[in-house]
N, C-alpha and C positions, 0 to 999 in steps of 0.2 A: 504494500500500500504506500503510495507516495506521500511525502510530507506536504503540508499546505503551504502555498506561497502567500507572502504578504501582499495584500491587495491594495496597499497604500497608493493613492493616485489613480486607481481604477474604479469606476463606478459600479461596484459589484455588491453593494450593501444589501441588495435584495436576495443574495445567495446565502446558503447555509452549508456548513460542513458537518459531517457526522463524526462525533468524538466517541471513541471507545475508552471508558474511564475505569480505572482500577482503584477501588476504595481499599485502603489498607490499614492495618494496625499491627503493632509489634507485640501485642499481648494476647495470648490465648487465641491463635488463629483457628477458625473453624471452617468447614466446608459449607455449612448452611448460612446463608446471608442473614446477619442479625438485624434487629430493628435499627433503622437509620434515623439520625437526628442531625440538626445543623452542626452540632459540636463534633460529630463522628466523621464528617467529611473532611479528612485531612489529606495525606499524600495521594496524588493522582498521577497516572501515567497515560497521557493522551496519545492516541493514534488517530491521525486525521485522514479522512477520505472524502469521497463525493457523496452527495445525497442519496444516490442509488445504493450505497453500501448499507444504509439503514435496514433495508428489507433482507439483506443477506445475514445480518447478525441475529439469527433466530435463537431461541433458547437452546436448541440442540448444538448449534455452532458455538455459542458462548460456553456451553458445557464442555466442549472439547478444548476450547482455548484455555479455560480456567486452570486445569491441572498443569498445563505447560507453563503458564505464567507463575504459578506457585513454585514449581520446580526451579524455574529460572531465577526467581527472587531469592530462593534459599541458596542456590549455588553462588549467587553474587553477593550474598550476605546483605540483601536489601529487605525492606519491610515486606512481610508476607501478605499478599492480597486476601481479603475476606470474600469479595464477590466482584462480579463484573456487571456493568450495565452500559447501555448506549444512550447518548443524549445529543441534542442538537446544540451547536455552539456558533455564535457569530464569528465571521472571519475577522482578522486584524485589519483595521482601517486607519487611515491618517486622520487623527482627531482634529487637525487644523483645516483639512480640505474636504471632509466627507460631505458637507452640505453642498458645496459647489459641484462635487462629483455627482451627487444624486440629482441635483437640479439639471446638470448637463445631460444626464441619462434620459430624463423624462421630457426635456424641453428642446434638446439639441437634435442634430441629425440622427436618425435611427439607423446607425451603422450595424448591419447584421450580415454575416457571411455564411450562407449555406448551412451545413450541419453544425457549425460552431458559431458561437457569438464572440467575435473578435473585438475585445476592448483592450487595446494595447496600452499606450500612454497618451496623455492629452495632446501631445505634439504629433501623433500619428496622422499621416495624410488621409483625408476623406474625400471621396468623389462619388456622386450618384448614390449616396447612402451606404457606401462600402468603405471599409477601413483597410489601409495598406500598411505594411511594416515600415516602408521607407519611401523616399522620393523616387528611387530607381524603379520600384515596383509600380508606382503611380505613372511614371513615364511609359512603361510597357503597357499598362492598362489604357492610357490615352491613345497609344498607337494601335492597340487592338480595337479600340472603339472606332477609330477612323477606318480601319480595315472592315470592320463589321458594317459600318454605314455605307461602304462601297459595294456590298453584296446585294444580290437581288432579294426582294422580300420573301420569295418562296424558295430561296436557296441560300441560307445564311447560317450563322453559328451563334451560340450563346457563350458568354464569358462569366466564369465563376471564380473570383479571387479568394485565395486562402481557404479552400474547403477542407474541413477536417475529414479524413478518410481512414477507415480501418481496412487493412489488408488481411489475407488469410493467415499470415505468419503471426498475427496478433499485434503488429505495430500500428500505431495511429500516427499518420503523417499529415502535414499540412503543406501541400505543394503551393507554389506561388499562384498558378493559374490552371484551372480546368476549363478546356474548351470542348463544346459539344455541337456537332453539326453533321449533316449528311449520314446520320445513323452511326457516327463514330465519335470517339473521344480522344483527346490528347492533352498532355501537360506541357506547360511552359515554366521553366525555372530560370530565375535571374541569378547568374553566377558571378560573385565577386572574386577578387584576387585569391582569397583563401581557398577557393575550390581548386586552384592549381597545385596545391600541396598534395604530396603522394598519398597520405592517409585519407585526405578528404576525397580525392579522386576515387580511391577504392570504395569509400562509403557511397559516393554517388553512383558508381557502377552497380553496387549491390542493390541500391534503391531502384535504379532503372530496370534491373533484371526482374525485381518484384513487380514493377508496374507492367512490364511486358507480359508476364504470366497472366495478367488481367486483361491482356489485349489492348493495353494503352501505351502509346509511344510517348517519349519524353524528348523535348527540344530544349536545349540550354542556350540562352542568349547571354553573351558576354556583357558584363555590366558597363563596359566602356561605350556600348552602343546607346546607352541611356543618357549620355551627355546632351545638353541642349544644342550643341553644334553638330550633332550626328543624328538628328531626328530623321532625315531622309534615309540614312543607312538602316536605322532601326525599322522604319516602315517597310523598306524593301526586303530586309531579312525576314520579318514576320510574315510578309505577304507570301513569300516562297514556302516558308516552313509550315504555315497554317494550311495553305492549299494542298501541300504534300501530305501533311499529317491527317487531314480530314478528307483526303481524296477528292478535293474540288478540282484538281488539275491545275495546270500552270498557264492556262490561256489568259 
């Protein structure tokens, strides 16, 4: 289970995390949960997850976790837990800016991206109600939008930035762009200089292979093409790659 990320600066005050709490005592540990009071709620060991985890922590699951936690505590000479319970906890927020963040969430541009709700940082570029990681991705989106506008109404493609996607191996990845058209799909990734490093190339190759197993081709655009003085090159590059990837032809 992954640890919770601090949500300071991100308007996610409406979200909740599931906390698995271990109530403990160092005196007369018992397997049967004793009556609880405000004074007995002392040492806790939080494990943070997503809201969907709440339904997974059934009494049977907690019953299997409990003896493991007790054994672990004894081996580490820590306070022995008396019982386990799940509870909802608010995420950490920036106490100075949460009002502004909440106001922006409900009154600003409703930036939502496909299967995931991308709320990055307040400075993240936004266009057409969609959030982007950086200005380079925004430049590619603007170029794709120009290409989209040049297609026929009955023979075009859709643009989906930063769609959260789960593959069969269990990984959840967020490609820069998913394009769909002509009964096909393809991905566009914006590669910065760090992608030229050997270990990153190997990682990219592995990811591309996973996408190909899903029948999806990946095109990687060098970030240098996103400079303002190379707009024409970016447009030309994307025109070729998109028509080839979605089998629109190159006419």
